[in-house]
N, C-alpha and C positions, 0 to 999 in steps of 0.2 A: 694602586688599587681601587677600583669602583666597590662601592660596600652596599649597592643598591641593583636590585633587577626588577625586569618585570615577572611576575610571580603569580602563577594560578595555585587554586587550593581547592582540596576535594572534601567532602562532609563521608565520613565513615559511617556504614549501617550498625545498628544497634545489635544483630543477629543475620545468619548468613543459614543457608541449607547447607549443610554436608553428608556426600555421598558415603554411605556404611558399608563397606563391600563384606563385610562379614554380616552383618543382617540386609545386606541387601534393600537398603531403602534407606530414604531422606531425614535424617535428625537434623534439630534446630541447634545453632553454635552461638555460643554467646560472644559479639566481639569485644574481648577486651585486651588488656595489655601484652596477656600469658600467650594469649590465643595469636595475637599477633606478631610476637617475636618469634615465633616458632614459624610462622608464615611468610616472612621475611628472611629467614634462618633456611627455607628450605630453599630458597630464590637467590640462595647466594649472597646474601647480605650480612655484612659486618656490623654489627651493633660501635657507635663510635663514640670518645670520651670527646665532654664538652664544659665546656668555662664555665663559674658557679654564675650563679644569681642571676641568669638569662631573662625568666619572669617570676613575676612573685603570682599572675593567674593560670599560670599554665605551665603543666608539666612537660619536658622539650625531650625530646629523642631523637637520633641521627642513624639514619643509615649508610651503609655506602657499598659497594660492589665495582667489582673492574673486569670486565669480561675480555676475553680475548677469544677473536674469531679468525680465520684462514683469511684471506683476502684473495676471490675466487679469481677476480679478474686477471691476477697474476700468470695464470694456467693458460692464459690464451693468448696473453702479452708474450710469456716464453717464445711462442711459437716465430715471434718476428724481431724481437729487441736483440743485441747483439749481450752475452749472457752476462759481460763484465758490467753492463751497466746499472747505473741508479734504482732505475724502476722496479728490477726485481728484486731486488733486495727485502730488508723488512717484509716478508712472507706474512705477518700474523699483525692484523690491527686490534685496535683497543680501543673500547669503549667503556667510559664511567656513569655512573647512576647512584641518586642520591634518594631517600624518601627521608625527609622533616616531618616527625608524627607530633605534633601538638593536641596535648587535653589537656581542655578546659575543665580546670578543678569546678567551677559553679555550676554551667548546664550538664557537665559529665557527658562532652559528647571532644569524640576523638576527629580531629581534621590532617590532613592531609599536604604539603607542598613537597614537589617533585624536582630533579632535575634530567638531562637524559632520559633512560629509557621507564625511570620511575615511574611513570603515571601507566605502564602498560602492569606494571605488577602489583597493582591495589588497585584495577578494576573490579576484580571481585567482590569489594569488601567496600568499593566506592557507591553512595548514592547517585541515582538515575539523572538526577534533574537539579541540582543544587544551584545552577547558574541561572537556571526559567525561574526558580519559585523566585528567586532572590529578585531579577528583573520584570517579574513579574506583579513587584511592592512600590516601585520607584519610578518608572512610566505610565502611560496610560496608551489606550488603543490610537487614541488622537495626534500622542507626538510624533512628529516628522523625526524621528530618531532613530530607524533602523537603516544599516551600511549593507548590510548582506544576512544569508542566512543560507544554512544546512534542512532538507526538508524532505522526507518521506513522503509517499505518495500510499493511497490505499487504493484510487480507483484509477482505467485508464492503463496505456503500456509503460508509464512512466515511474520510475522506481524508486526511485528521488533525483534532489535537482541542488545546484549550487545557484545560486544568483548574487551579483555583486549590481547595485542599483545606482546609475548615473546621478540621479536625483534622491533629494531626500523623499524617504516614504514612511506611513505609519501602519500600524495595523491591517485597517481599512482597506489601504491602498494594495496588498499582498493577501488579502484573504481569499481562501481557497479552500474550499469543504474535501473531504476525503484528505487532508496534511495535517501532517504534524514537524514543528522544526525541533531539528537534532539540535544546533546550534544557532545563535542568532549573534552579529556583532552589531552592536548599538550605542551613539553617543550620548553622553553624560554630560549636559553641561554645568557649568562651572557652581552654579548654584545647589543644584543637586548633588555635587563631590564635597564642597564644604558643608551642605546641611546632613548630607548622610554617610560621609565616611569620611570627614573630621580634617581635610585640608584645610589649609590656607589660603585666601586668596592670591597669595604672594609665592605660594606654592607649584601655582599651574598659570600657565600660556594662553590655554584656551579650552574646550571641549578636549576629552578625552574618551577615548574609544573603550567599551568593557567586550570583552567577551563571556555570553552563556550560554551554557550547557550542563554535565556533566560535572562541569569545577565551574570556577567564576573566577575571574580576572579582570585587572584596569590596565589598559595598553601606559604602563606609565612606570618608572623603575622607582620600587621601596626598596626600603632600608629592612631589617628583621622586625623592627620595630615596628616600623607602618604596619606589614604584615599583620602582627597582631591585632594590630588597633582596626585594620581594616575586617579581617575575622567577625572583634566584637560587634562591628556597625555593622554585619549583614546579620550575625543573632539577631539584631535589635530591628533591622528591619524584615525578618524573617517571623516575627510577634505582629508587624503591622498588615488592616486587610490588602486581601487582592484588590490593584488596579486594575488589571488586563488578566483575563484569563486566555492565557499566551497558548497553550496545549491543554482541550477536552477531549482527547482521544490517548489511549496512554497503553503502552507496549507494556504487556504481563511479564515481568521479570520470570527466565525459564526457573532460573532458582526458585521460585513459587509454584513447586512443584505439586502439592497440593491443590489447588486452582486449577491450574494447566490439568492435571489429571482428572480432576471433577468435572470440567467443560468436556473433554473430551468422550469421558464415559455417558454423560447425555448425549453425546452428539453418537458416538458408537448404540445408543438403544434406539436412538430414532430411525438410522439408517436399518437397525435390525430389525425394527417394525416393519420398515418400508418393504424389507426385503420378504418377509414373511406374509404378508399384505401388500398388495400392490395401490391400494383405494388408500393407505396410513400413509399417505406422498412426505415425503423430506423436503425442504428445498437447500439443495447441494449441489453448488454450480464447482462445474469441472473447467480449470485453468491454468492457466500458468504464469510464473510471472514476467515472462517474456512475451506478452500477451499478445501483440501482433505477428509473430514469426508462432505462436502454438495458431491461432485463429486459422492465417494464411497458407497452412499448409497444406499438403494435396493430399498424402496418406495419414491414417495414427494405426498404432500397433498398442491392442490393449492386451498384454502375459500375464497369465496368471497360472500358482499353482492349484492343482488340488490333488489328492491323494497320493501325491508327491509326483505328479506328471505334471508339465507343461502343456499349457493351453493357447494358445495365442488367437488371436480373433484383428482383424483390415478393417478400417473400415476408412471409404472414400473422403471422408470432413472429420474436424476436430468431434471428441467426445465432449459435448456442451452439462451432461447432468448425468448426476448421480443413477437416475435409472437406466438410463444406456447400461451402466457395469452391473445394474442388479440385474435387468434383465437376462445377460449373458449369462450372469451366475447359476441365476435358477435355473437356464435350462441344462446345463453341468451338473447342478445339483440343489432341487427345491428345501430338501430336509437340514441345512448344512446350521450346528449349534452357534450359539453369538459369538462364543471364542473362535470356533473354526473359521465363522464369516470376519471377524477381527482380523486373524492372522492372515487371511486372504491377501485383502485390502493391506495391509501393513506390507508385505512379501511382495504386491503386484508393481507394475509397473506400465506407465504409460510414455509410448514415442513417437514423435511426430516428422516423416520427413515430409522433403520438396520433392517435385515432380524426377530429379534425378536419384530419388535416390539418398538424398544426402540428412542426415539427421539434423534438426532442426532442436528439438528439446527433446529431455527423456529425466521422467523422477519414480517416486511412488506415487503409488495412486493415491493414499491419502496426503500427499502432497501438491494435488490440486486440487485439493476440497477449497473452497470460498460461500461460507455460511455464518449464519447469526445464530447467537443462543442467547436466552433470557434464563436469567437468575435468579428471584427474586425481583427485585427494583429496575433491577442492572443489567445492563446488555452488554455483550461479548458480543467480537467479530473473528472468523477465523480467514483468513489471507496467506493461502499457499505457506501453511506451517506456521505460524504466527499468530496467538492472540489477541485482540485488543480490546479495552474496555471503552466504551463512548460514555462521556459525564450525561447528566439531568438535563444542562443549560445546552449542552452540543445535541442534544437528542430535540427540546425545542426548538431552535436555533433553525435545526433541519428545515423542520415542518413547518415552520413559517416561510423559507423560504422557497418550499417546495412547492408548498400551496402556494405562491405568490406569481412563481412561474406556469403552474397547469392554468392558472387563472387569463396570465398573460396571454401564453399563448395553446388556449385553447382552442382546438379545431372549426375550421370554417368550411369544410368541404360539403359536396355532394353526400345525403343520410347514406347511413350504413345499416344494413340490416340487423336485427338482433341475431345475437350469437348463442344456439344453443349449448347450454355447459356439457351436455356430453358429445358435441364432436369436436374435433381434434383442429388444429390449427391450419392442417393441409387442406382441409372438410372443407372446412370455412371458407379459408382463400378461393377454393375450387367451386365452392355455392355462388361467388359472384359471377363468374362465366356466364357469359349471357345478359348480362348489364349492359346498358347502351356506356359506350366508353368506357370501357374496363378490359383488363389485359393481364395474365395474372403472371409472375415469375418465380415464385414460391418452387424451391431445387433448381432454379436455374441461375448458376456460381461460374459467367468467365470472369479468368485471373481468380478463382476461388473467391470472388467478391459479390454476395447478396447484394444488388440493388435495390430490390425490392419485393415483397411478397404479392403484393397488388399495384396496379399500375390504373386512374383514373384520370380522365381531365374535363372540364368546361370549357366555356371558352375567352377566359382569360390565365387560367391555371395548370398544372399538372401535378399531381400529386401522385406521390412513390410512400403504399404504406408498407412500416414494417409491423407487422401484426404479433402477439404476442399473448399466450394465457396464462396469466399469474403474474400479481406485481409481485415478486419476489427476489430472492438472491439472485436468480439468472436473469433481470435487468442488467446486470454488468455487462455480460456477452452480448443483449439486444442494444445494449446502449454504444457497447464496442463496433457491432457491427454498424449501426446507422452513422458514425463516428466515420467509418472507414469508408461507407458509400459515397458520403455524401463528400470528403476527400477530392476520389475520384472524380465522382461527377462534375464537382468544381471544377477542378484540372480537365476534364474531356470537354466541357463547355466550350475550354481554349483550345481545344484541337478538333474543331465541327463534329464534335459525338464520335469520334473513331469507336469510343469504347463502347457507348452504348449501341451502336453498328453492333457490334459481336455481342451483346445481351440479344437483339435481334436476331441474328443466327446461330445463337446458341439454342434458343429453342425452336426454330425452322427447323433445325438439323436432329436436333434430341429423337432419340426414336424408343420411347420406353413408351411403354401396351399398354396403362392402368387409362382409364375412365378421364383421368384429370388429365394426362399428359397428351391424350389425344382429342381432347373438348379447348387445351388451352394451344395448344395448336392452331386450329381450327377459327379461334377468335383472330389471332396471331396474324392468320391467312388475310384477314379481311383487310387491313391494312397493311400498305407496302411500305417496302426496307426504308424508301426515299421519305413515305407519307409518315413513318415513325421517328425519323429524326426530328422533322418539323413540328412535329408535337413536340416540344423539349425547346426547337429554336424560338418558336413564336409564342409561348409562353411562361410565365415565372413557376419553375421548378421548387413544388416544395415537399420537403420532409414530411412523413407522420408516423407518430410512433401512436401505435392502433392496441392498445393493454385491456383484456377483460381480469375483472377481479374473479378468483376462485372461492372467495368465502360465501358460506351460506347464508348471511346476514347482508341486507343491502347497506353500501356504502360507498361512495364518493371521492376521487380522490379531492375534489376541490372541496368539497365540505368537513371529508371526516380524514384528515392524511394521517392524525396521529394513531387512528386505528388499525391502520397499515404499518406490519410488525418491522419490515427490511428496512434497515437504515441502510443497506448496502446498495438496496434501490433507490431508496433517493439519494444517496451518494451520486448513483451514477445517472439520475437525470440530472440533477443539481448541475455536474459536470459536464453535461452533454451539452444541454442548451448553454453554456456558458461558452461550449465551443463553439455550437452554430453559428453562437452571434458575433461573437470574435470571426469566423470564416465569412459571415454577414450572408447567411445561407438559410433562407425561410426554414421554420420547424413548428409542426403543432404538436398538443398533446390530442388524444382520442381515446377516451374509456369507454371501450366499447359493452353495450349494457345484454 
């Protein structure tokens, strides 16, 4: 019988927050042997007797449970199988699990190795990134070690991804802003296995993979004594300096209730201040984890409760910022207390639907928030339910990369007029109507895609401007909008520009009675539909992100990137620039004065 298996291990936390039902609050609980034995007992584990003298350096404890569960699929098979067949026997299934608890007498640390479903039962007491921390000290950024990754993303519409690499990759090859690694599989060379983990050369046939996540394992069968040696080695590794910063964005553990509560309170204060005074603008984007479904929806329903009465309002476009919601609440009651407003936002919901009325997305108002909060020298951002902390080194890297992109993609098109700070986005777009070679398509959205706010052209290029007031968290929405528009126009260029023809038709047929719509239609009428299509066929298409800073002091994206607070805006701009480059779509950035 084999006495070696592939084994992963976890480092346990020193303390956890436990909710006290009597006190109705969280209390700090030290993770000691008494607590762990009690915890495992509540999860149906029984402590097992062990052989004597297993280790002088570790106290060793073993816990075991055997679960019985009904085999549900047999009820289905029963409808077609003869009742005497073997397949219908043994309707109860069994699963076995163990938790091997190891206490290092020197470091005073608890470790766990598990089998079966044991890992599930220790998740709330295990640290979040043991494997990541170990790997960050034994590989370098340039090492061609990566074999596969599991990643969580924070911008765009992809929430997570699993990647398997054909070739050997390093961290530079896979670098992407707005992403953290949840798990990495990396190759460890023989030299590293000998140097760091104490294997002999004769033990090794080749390089071995390691799996780094909240646990750590080497893809090699090891004995119990070798497992203890590897843990000892990892304790030494964790004292080494970090060789590569693998994750510089850290999800705030939900059990860190004090920090999460503090961040939520700070945000609620800012939102309430904006509710009481429109001028006290707070940058909170309204979005959803299924970003494209939300953004491409045909109808949005906001449901609120006020004085125990339900209030619903429908919109023809997705809600994009907290101001839309606060405006609606003010019309219902402009004198709510902070607690009353908090309760309304906690209990309110946002739903989106397609043209047939099919529900696309739904969640509470609060769970649509995307924003950023600073506490002291630290930056935290909220992305649809979860808080994250951004490291200082990551912020510095973002600023450098973002500045480089702003310089590289600097606007080269026709001169643009100044934008008065009191003028709305739509009013600014309308002010360009009458300028030579200029059309406006603000609020015109065939297939719910905003192709551009302003369209301008010269002899060689045609520019599609997306205009935004404020380099803040709402940039995430704008960058998503540009990405969708660029993808559609690129696709349309291979389809004789049928979609852009529908853009022309949508404005021409628009019945809006405002001066903006009247003037937009008048300018469009000067260009035939055929000539409109030719504008795109005969010129290079350039998408332009045109943004005006809301700050009172003078600062520029090119020279003062660090002075702009919104890292969400910077994440989004970096990701958009990379997407446009990969799609080979011309893209430029303009800061409007």
